[in-house]
C-alpha positions as CSV (number, residue, x, y, z in Angstrom):
1,M,-0.5,-36.1,-9.0
2,S,0.5,-37.3,-5.5
3,A,-2.1,-39.2,-3.5
4,S,-3.6,-37.7,-0.3
5,N,-6.4,-38.5,2.1
6,D,-6.7,-34.9,3.2
7,P,-10.1,-33.6,2.1
8,D,-8.5,-30.1,1.7
9,H,-6.3,-31.6,-1.1
10,F,-9.2,-32.8,-3.3
11,F,-9.3,-31.2,-6.8
12,Q,-5.9,-29.5,-6.3
13,T,-3.0,-29.9,-8.7
14,S,0.4,-31.0,-7.7
15,H,1.6,-27.4,-8.2
16,S,-1.0,-26.0,-5.9
17,L,-0.2,-28.6,-3.3
18,A,3.4,-27.8,-3.5
19,E,2.7,-24.1,-3.2
20,T,0.5,-24.6,-0.2
21,E,3.4,-26.6,1.4
22,R,5.9,-23.9,0.5
23,K,3.8,-21.2,2.1
24,S,3.2,-23.4,5.2
25,R,6.9,-23.9,5.7
26,K,7.8,-20.3,5.0
27,S,5.1,-19.0,7.4
28,K,7.1,-20.3,10.4
29,N,10.0,-17.8,9.8
30,K,10.5,-15.0,12.3
31,N,12.3,-12.6,9.9
32,G,11.3,-9.0,10.5
33,N,10.0,-9.8,14.0
34,P,6.5,-10.4,12.6
35,T,3.3,-9.4,14.3
36,Q,0.6,-11.8,13.2
37,L,-2.9,-10.4,12.8
38,P,-6.1,-12.3,12.3
39,S,-6.9,-11.3,8.7
40,K,-5.3,-10.2,5.5
41,I,-3.7,-6.7,5.4
42,L,-4.5,-4.6,2.4
43,A,-2.9,-1.2,3.2
44,V,-0.7,0.6,5.7
45,I,0.1,4.2,6.7
46,A,2.3,5.8,9.3
47,D,0.7,7.4,12.4
48,P,1.6,11.0,11.8
49,R,1.3,11.8,15.5
50,C,4.2,9.6,16.5
51,T,7.9,9.6,15.8
52,G,8.2,5.8,16.4
53,A,7.1,3.0,14.1
54,A,3.4,3.2,14.8
55,V,1.2,2.3,11.8
56,F,-2.5,2.0,10.9
57,I,-3.4,-1.0,8.9
58,A,-6.4,-1.9,6.8
59,E,-7.8,-5.4,7.3
60,S,-9.8,-7.6,5.0
61,A,-12.0,-8.4,8.1
62,G,-13.2,-4.7,7.9
63,N,-11.2,-3.3,10.8
64,V,-8.6,-0.5,10.9
65,R,-6.0,-1.3,13.5
66,R,-3.3,0.8,15.1
67,V,-0.2,-1.4,15.6
68,V,3.0,-0.5,17.5
69,T,5.5,-2.8,19.1
70,N,5.0,-3.6,22.8
71,E,1.6,-1.8,22.9
72,K,-1.9,-3.1,22.8
73,D,-3.5,-2.7,19.4
74,I,-6.3,-0.1,19.0
75,I,-9.1,-1.3,16.7
76,Y,-11.6,0.8,14.9
77,R,-14.7,-1.2,13.9
78,G,-17.7,-0.7,11.7
79,P,-17.2,-1.9,8.1
80,T,-18.2,-5.5,7.4
81,A,-16.4,-5.5,4.1
82,P,-12.6,-5.3,3.6
83,V,-10.9,-1.9,4.1
84,T,-8.7,-0.9,1.2
85,S,-7.2,2.4,2.2
86,I,-6.6,4.7,5.1
87,A,-6.0,8.4,5.8
88,I,-5.6,10.8,8.8
89,S,-7.2,14.2,8.9
90,P,-4.8,17.2,8.7
91,D,-5.4,18.1,12.3
92,G,-4.8,14.5,13.5
93,T,-8.2,14.0,15.1
94,R,-10.0,11.9,12.5
95,L,-9.3,8.5,10.9
96,L,-10.8,7.7,7.5
97,A,-11.0,4.4,5.6
98,G,-12.1,3.4,2.2
99,S,-14.0,0.2,1.9
100,W,-15.3,-2.5,-0.5
101,D,-18.8,-1.3,0.5
102,K,-18.3,1.7,-1.7
103,T,-18.2,4.2,1.2
104,I,-15.6,6.0,3.3
105,W,-15.9,5.5,7.0
106,S,-14.5,7.9,9.6
107,W,-13.9,7.8,13.4
108,S,-12.6,10.0,16.1
109,L,-9.0,9.0,16.7
110,A,-9.3,9.8,20.4
111,N,-12.3,7.7,21.4
112,R,-12.9,5.5,18.3
113,Q,-16.5,6.6,17.9
114,P,-17.8,6.5,14.3
115,L,-18.3,9.8,12.6
116,L,-19.5,10.5,9.1
117,R,-19.8,8.0,6.2
118,Y,-19.2,9.4,2.8
119,R,-21.4,7.9,0.1
120,G,-21.1,8.5,-3.6
121,H,-18.9,5.9,-5.3
122,T,-20.6,3.1,-7.3
123,D,-17.8,0.5,-6.7
124,F,-15.0,-0.3,-4.3
125,V,-13.2,2.7,-2.8
126,K,-9.5,2.0,-3.5
127,S,-7.5,5.1,-2.4
128,I,-8.1,8.0,-0.1
129,I,-6.1,11.0,1.0
130,A,-6.9,13.9,3.3
131,L,-5.6,17.5,3.3
132,R,-6.4,21.1,4.1
133,L,-7.3,23.3,1.1
134,H,-7.7,27.0,1.8
135,H,-9.9,27.0,4.9
136,E,-11.4,23.5,4.6
137,D,-10.4,20.0,5.4
138,I,-11.1,17.8,2.4
139,V,-11.1,14.1,1.5
140,V,-10.1,12.9,-1.9
141,S,-11.1,9.4,-2.9
142,G,-10.6,7.2,-6.0
143,G,-12.7,4.2,-6.8
144,A,-13.0,1.1,-8.9
145,D,-15.7,3.1,-10.7
146,A,-12.9,5.2,-12.3
147,S,-14.1,8.4,-10.6
148,I,-12.3,10.7,-8.1
149,I,-14.5,12.5,-5.6
150,I,-13.5,15.6,-3.6
151,W,-15.5,15.8,-0.3
152,N,-15.9,18.3,2.4
153,M,-14.6,16.4,5.4
154,Q,-16.8,18.1,8.0
155,S,-20.2,18.0,6.2
156,G,-19.6,15.0,3.9
157,A,-20.8,17.0,0.9
158,K,-19.3,16.4,-2.5
159,I,-17.3,19.3,-3.8
160,H,-16.2,17.9,-7.2
161,V,-16.4,14.6,-9.1
162,L,-13.6,14.1,-11.6
163,K,-13.8,11.8,-14.6
164,G,-11.0,10.9,-17.0
165,H,-9.7,7.4,-16.3
166,T,-11.3,4.5,-18.1
167,R,-10.7,1.9,-15.4
168,G,-10.4,1.9,-11.6
169,I,-8.3,4.4,-9.7
170,L,-5.5,2.6,-7.7
171,D,-3.7,5.4,-6.0
172,L,-3.7,9.2,-5.4
173,A,-0.9,11.6,-4.5
174,I,-0.7,15.3,-3.8
175,D,2.0,17.3,-5.7
176,P,4.3,18.6,-3.0
177,V,5.4,21.5,-5.3
178,T,2.5,23.9,-4.5
179,D,2.2,27.6,-4.2
180,D,1.7,28.2,-0.5
181,S,2.2,31.9,-0.5
182,A,-1.4,32.8,0.3
183,K,-1.6,34.1,3.9
184,D,-4.9,32.2,4.5
185,G,-3.6,28.8,3.3
186,I,-3.1,26.9,0.1
187,R,-5.9,27.7,-2.4
188,E,-5.1,25.3,-5.2
189,I,-3.5,21.8,-5.4
190,T,-2.5,19.3,-8.1
191,I,-3.6,15.8,-7.6
192,F,-1.9,12.9,-9.4
193,S,-4.0,9.7,-10.0
194,A,-3.0,6.3,-11.2
195,G,-5.2,3.6,-12.6
196,S,-5.5,0.1,-13.9
197,D,-5.7,1.7,-17.3
198,R,-1.9,2.3,-16.9
199,E,-2.5,6.1,-17.0
200,I,-1.3,8.7,-14.6
201,R,-3.4,11.8,-14.8
202,R,-3.1,15.3,-13.2
203,W,-5.9,17.4,-11.8
204,Q,-5.8,21.1,-10.6
205,V,-8.2,21.5,-7.8
206,S,-9.5,24.4,-5.7
207,L,-12.7,24.7,-3.6
208,E,-14.3,26.6,-6.5
209,Q,-13.3,24.5,-9.5
210,A,-11.4,21.4,-10.7
211,E,-10.0,20.6,-14.1
212,Q,-7.8,18.0,-15.6
213,L,-4.3,19.1,-16.8
214,D,-3.4,17.9,-20.4
215,P,-6.4,15.5,-20.6
216,E,-5.3,14.3,-24.1
217,T,-1.8,13.4,-23.0
218,P,-1.8,11.5,-19.7
219,I,1.5,10.2,-18.4
220,L,2.2,6.8,-19.8
221,A,5.3,5.4,-18.1
222,H,4.2,1.8,-17.7
223,E,2.8,-1.1,-19.8
224,T,0.0,-1.9,-17.4
225,S,-1.6,-1.0,-14.0
226,V,0.1,1.6,-11.8
227,Y,-0.4,0.7,-8.2
228,A,1.5,3.3,-6.3
229,L,2.6,6.9,-6.5
230,R,5.2,8.5,-4.1
231,F,6.9,11.9,-4.4
232,D,10.5,12.3,-3.2
233,A,12.1,15.3,-1.6
234,D,13.1,16.7,-5.0
235,G,9.5,16.6,-6.2
236,D,10.1,13.7,-8.6
237,L,7.5,11.0,-8.8
238,W,8.2,7.3,-8.1
239,T,5.8,4.7,-9.3
240,A,5.1,0.9,-8.8
241,S,3.5,-1.1,-11.6
242,A,2.1,-4.5,-12.5
243,D,4.7,-4.6,-15.3
244,G,7.3,-5.5,-12.7
245,T,9.1,-2.1,-12.6
246,T,9.4,0.9,-10.4
247,K,10.3,4.2,-12.1
248,C,11.3,7.7,-11.2
249,L,9.5,10.2,-13.3
250,S,11.6,13.4,-13.5
251,R,9.7,16.7,-12.9
252,S,12.4,18.5,-14.9
253,H,11.7,16.3,-17.9
254,Q,7.9,16.6,-17.8
255,F,7.6,13.4,-15.7
256,R,9.3,11.1,-18.2
257,P,11.2,8.2,-16.6
258,D,14.9,8.8,-15.8
259,T,15.3,5.7,-13.6
260,T,13.8,2.2,-14.0
261,I,14.2,-0.5,-11.4
262,Q,13.4,-4.1,-12.4
263,H,11.8,-5.5,-9.3
264,G,10.2,-8.4,-11.2
265,D,6.5,-9.6,-11.0
266,Y,3.8,-7.2,-9.9
267,V,5.1,-4.3,-7.8
268,R,2.5,-3.2,-5.3
269,A,4.4,-0.7,-3.2
270,V,7.3,1.7,-3.3
271,A,8.9,3.7,-0.5
272,L,11.8,6.1,-0.2
273,E,14.4,6.3,2.6
274,D,16.4,9.5,2.6
275,I,19.2,8.9,5.1
276,G,20.7,6.0,3.2
277,G,19.4,7.0,-0.2
278,Y,17.3,3.9,-0.7
279,V,14.3,2.9,-2.7
280,L,12.2,0.0,-1.4
281,T,9.9,-2.1,-3.6
282,A,7.6,-5.0,-2.8
283,G,4.7,-6.9,-4.3
284,R,3.7,-10.4,-5.4
285,S,7.2,-11.8,-5.1
286,E,6.7,-11.7,-1.3
287,D,10.1,-10.0,-0.8
288,V,11.0,-6.5,0.2
289,K,13.9,-5.2,-2.0
290,V,16.2,-2.4,-1.1
291,W,17.9,-0.4,-4.0
292,D,20.5,2.3,-4.1
293,R,18.5,5.3,-5.4
294,G,21.5,6.9,-7.2
295,S,22.8,3.8,-9.1
296,G,19.7,1.7,-9.2
297,D,21.7,-1.3,-7.9
298,L,20.1,-3.9,-5.6
299,V,21.4,-3.6,-2.1
300,H,19.5,-6.3,-0.2
301,V,16.4,-8.5,-0.3
302,F,14.4,-9.0,2.9
303,V,12.8,-12.4,2.9
304,G,10.0,-13.2,5.4
305,H,6.5,-12.6,4.0
306,Y,4.8,-15.7,2.5
307,E,2.1,-13.9,0.6
308,E,1.9,-10.8,-1.5
309,V,3.2,-7.6,0.1
310,T,0.6,-4.9,0.0
311,G,2.3,-1.9,1.6
312,L,5.5,-0.3,2.8
313,V,6.1,2.6,5.3
314,V,9.5,4.0,6.0
315,F,10.6,5.6,9.3
316,S,14.0,6.8,10.2
317,Q,16.2,3.9,8.9
318,R,13.4,1.4,9.3
319,C,10.8,-0.1,7.0
320,V,7.5,-1.6,8.0
321,S,5.9,-4.0,5.5
322,V,2.5,-5.6,5.5
323,S,1.1,-8.5,3.5
324,I,-1.9,-10.6,2.6
325,D,-0.3,-13.2,5.0
326,G,-1.6,-11.0,7.9
327,T,1.9,-10.1,9.2
328,V,3.4,-6.7,10.0
329,R,7.2,-6.9,9.8
330,T,9.9,-4.4,10.6
331,W,13.3,-4.2,8.8
332,S,16.3,-2.1,9.8
333,L,18.0,0.0,7.1
334,K,21.0,1.0,9.2
335,P,24.2,0.2,7.3
336,E,25.5,-2.2,9.9
337,D,22.2,-4.0,10.1
338,L,21.9,-4.3,6.3
339,Q,25.4,-5.7,6.2
340,K,24.5,-8.3,8.8
341,A,21.2,-9.1,7.0
342,R,23.1,-9.7,3.8
343,R,25.5,-12.1,5.5
344,E,22.7,-14.0,7.1
345,L,20.8,-14.3,3.8
346,E,23.9,-15.6,2.0
347,E,24.4,-18.2,4.8
348,D,20.7,-19.2,4.5
349,Q,21.0,-19.6,0.8
350,R,24.1,-21.8,1.1
351,A,22.4,-23.9,3.7
352,L,19.4,-24.3,1.5
353,M,21.6,-25.4,-1.4
354,A,23.0,-28.0,1.0
355,G,19.5,-29.3,1.8
356,D,19.2,-28.0,5.4
357,D,15.8,-27.1,6.9
358,L,15.9,-23.4,7.6
359,V,12.4,-23.1,9.0
360,D,11.9,-22.1,12.6
361,N,9.6,-24.6,14.3
362,N,7.7,-21.9,16.1
363,T,4.4,-21.5,14.4
364,P,2.6,-18.1,14.3
365,E,-0.7,-17.8,16.1
366,D,-3.7,-19.0,14.2
367,S,-4.8,-16.5,11.5
368,T,-8.1,-18.0,10.5
369,A,-10.2,-15.6,12.3
370,G,-11.7,-13.0,10.0
371,D,-10.9,-15.0,6.9
372,L,-12.8,-14.1,3.8
373,T,-15.6,-16.3,2.4
374,E,-14.9,-18.3,-0.8
375,E,-16.8,-15.7,-2.8
376,E,-14.9,-12.8,-1.1
377,E,-11.6,-14.6,-1.8
378,R,-12.4,-14.6,-5.5
379,E,-13.4,-11.0,-5.4
380,L,-10.1,-10.1,-3.6
381,A,-8.1,-12.0,-6.2
382,E,-9.9,-10.1,-9.0
383,L,-9.3,-6.8,-7.2
384,M,-5.6,-7.5,-6.6
385,Q,-5.0,-8.7,-10.2
386,D,-6.9,-6.1,-12.1
387,D,-4.1,-5.2,-14.4
388,D,-5.2,-5.6,-18.0
């Protein structure tokens, strides 16, 4: 082990010291035009009210923050524990956030005033979605307690509690193929849930009742935890898993895989871009990978984050990625920009092989504010790596 007088280096292995040095050097890069925030970012969603690349992000410091280039951030405060998931009400007036404190917070989007808190989970809230069902706005939440709760958004009352998973819920998605012929709105929906038990389960839900579809035969497409569910325009389901793959589960084949993309390492996020026909994947490898949806071939790798990537959002020919490193980065998916990015990456790789220093000397702003305590760091590591 190399000698050091730095007290921060005590009890660290040579590997951990090298990894710390690697991340320190990589943190100086400006790829993706990073916006540095003061704490770790655990989730991201698009602002549905805007056509530009405006996003809401969930911070480990307990805030929800609206971030858009060249505008001042808007911060929603209240939780003192990390925020894990975010949703916007169907009418675009209410912001909701799931938290480590086992509750769901809500605010007025217009004035940032706190509204209801939804209490009922017995462990971390890991995923939330919001939608209108028949004549009611509802919230659907999944927790580390392996339960799914359907809430009345206005009153905070529980409508249904769904049980079936044996381990924590990691993501939820609404089936877009729904009978919307009723004149007074959709009366019944199908919810897909993914868990750290590797199962994907389906639930038929109305205001009056809820039941699991095929409870004895959940969808088993992956070897371990399924972190993300995304439907494409054809109604097929794309997944991201700790087994290192992203898969397309074909609706016409009873949601059996018909495409498998080998991302490598844990895949935390998957996103779909329709104009170019791309699938984007990201996770513990720190890179954002762009794939051709038709062939499954790798198109490009965006290199910039220096910690695990926790979320992706796609706008028109752009992708926004967020990470444990506290940065929000934006990547162009236009053909000419992708071609330029590929050339630059090849040049960087050649220079690296030649031993040149590729790191920009401009250091991002200090990101120590809002850091987790040592105990919270351990809890976060357990939460992010719950994949057995």
